[in-house]
N, C-alpha and C positions, 0 to 999 in steps of 0.2 A: 586732538591728540590724547592718548591717554595719561591719566595721573601716573607717576613714578612707581608708585606701588603697584599697581594693575599691570604695569608694563614689566615689574620684576616677576610678579607673580605668574605672567603669561610666560616669560621665558624660562621661568622654574617648572612650571607645568610641561612646556614642550620637552624640556630636556630631560625630565623624569619620564618621559614616554619614549625616549630616543628620537625625538624629532630635532632636528635643525631650525635655528629661528632665522627663517629666511625673509626676504624683502616683502614677498607676497603675503608671507602668513602674517608680518607685522603690521602692514598696512592694512590688511582685510581686519584684523583686530581693532588697530586704532579706530578705522570707520564705525566700528560698532560701538565702542565704548561710551559715547556720550549719546547715543542713541537710545529713546524709549519706547519706539515703535514697531519692535519686532518685525523687521524687516525679512522681506522672502529674498532667496538668494540673487533674483534679478535685481533686486533694490541695491544689494550690495554691489553686485558688480557695476551697476550705474555710480553708484557712490566712488569706487576705486579705479573706475575707468581712465579718470582725468591724472591720477596721480601716479596709476601705473600703466603707462603708454604699452601698448600690445598684449596685455593680461587677457586672457580667454575667459570665456563664460564657464567653461570646463573647469579651468584650474580654480576660479573662485569657489564652484560647488565643492570640486575636491578640497580645498582647503577648509573650508566650513565643516564637511563632514569629519576630515581629521581632527580640527579643533573641537566638535562636539565628541568624539570618541577619548580625547585627551583630557575632556571635563573642563575646557578654558571658556567654552560657548555651551548653551543649552538650545533642545529643540523645541520650539513652542508651537502648538497645535492650534489650528483654526479651522472652522467647518467649510470654509471656501478655498483657503489656500493648502496646497498639497505640504509646503512646509515652510516654517518661519524660523528666524535665529532670535534668540534671547542672550544679550552679554552678561545678564545677570544668572548665575548658577546658583545661588542659595535658593531655597525651598521659597515659593512665593506663589501666591495664586492670580488669577487673569479675571477681567471683566471682558466678554467679547459681543461687541456689538452685531447684532443680526443682520442690520442694514448695510454698514461701510465695512464691517469686519476687521474694525479697530480692535487691540488688545492694549488693555491697561492693565497695568501692576498693580495688585492689590496685596497689601501686608496688613493683616489683621490677627491680632493674637488669639480674639474668639474663635477664629477658624482653626486654629492650631490647637487650641484645648478643646475642641468638641469632636474633631474629627480622628479619628484612630483607624489603622489600617488594620482590613480583614485577617484574620489568620486563613491562609491559601496553603498552609504546609501540605493538608490531605492532596491537595491537586498537584503538586510537585513545582509549586512555583515559589521563586524568592523575590520578594518587593524589595527595591532599592530606593523607592522614593514614590511622590507622588505630588500633581499638581490639580486644583481645581479650578474649573471654569464656568465662572456665571455669566448665564447669555441675557442680554436685552438691548437696550438703546442706549447708545453714548448721548453726552448733552447735545451733542451739535446734531445728531439725526432725531432728537426729541424735538429740538427748536423746528427744525425741517418741516416735521410731521405735525405741528401745532400751528405753523404758517400755512401749512397746505389744506387744513381743515377748515370748512367753511364755518365762518363765525355763527353762534346761536342766532344773534338779530337777524342774519341773511336769510337762514333757513325759515324764518316765522314769517307767513305771508302777510302782506302788508294789507291793513283794513282799507275798504275802499271810502273815500271821500267824495262828496258830491252827489248829484244824482246818479242814478243808475242808468246805462245806456238803453234805449230803446230797442226792443226786438223787432226785427222785422219779420213779415210773415204773416199768417193766418193765426188768428189766437183760436185755441177750442176751449167753450167753457161748459 
């Protein structure tokens, strides 16, 4: 359930864009409020399908697109997913796991103070915002990778103990 202030902001944003606050829009928004995992539209559909009987996948996609255009939600990009949704619309950055494709929010003042948008006026482009994606491995994937690596001790051949086995066959001297 969305906190009352978020719900009021959602309703105000819808109305300021000439959108009715429908049951579908409200439930989809509420389903995203407490999430930090930046779900794909199909994951949102799965989350609201139980509480909105008969809602179609197409409706969920359309509502998400509408709420992004209204500024209620934001798009989040990921290397392997065509589109993801972020309930945080304020500027923040992301860590992207190259293995499991997890997106993790990053708030770091150091990034904000060091990054300045380039001057692209000569190209006729107007920048409205930016988001930085840092790629690497999340903690869970690092742990799995470490567990999958053979230990150094197993990689070192064991020293022989005891007498050497006798060779069979002719000896040449």
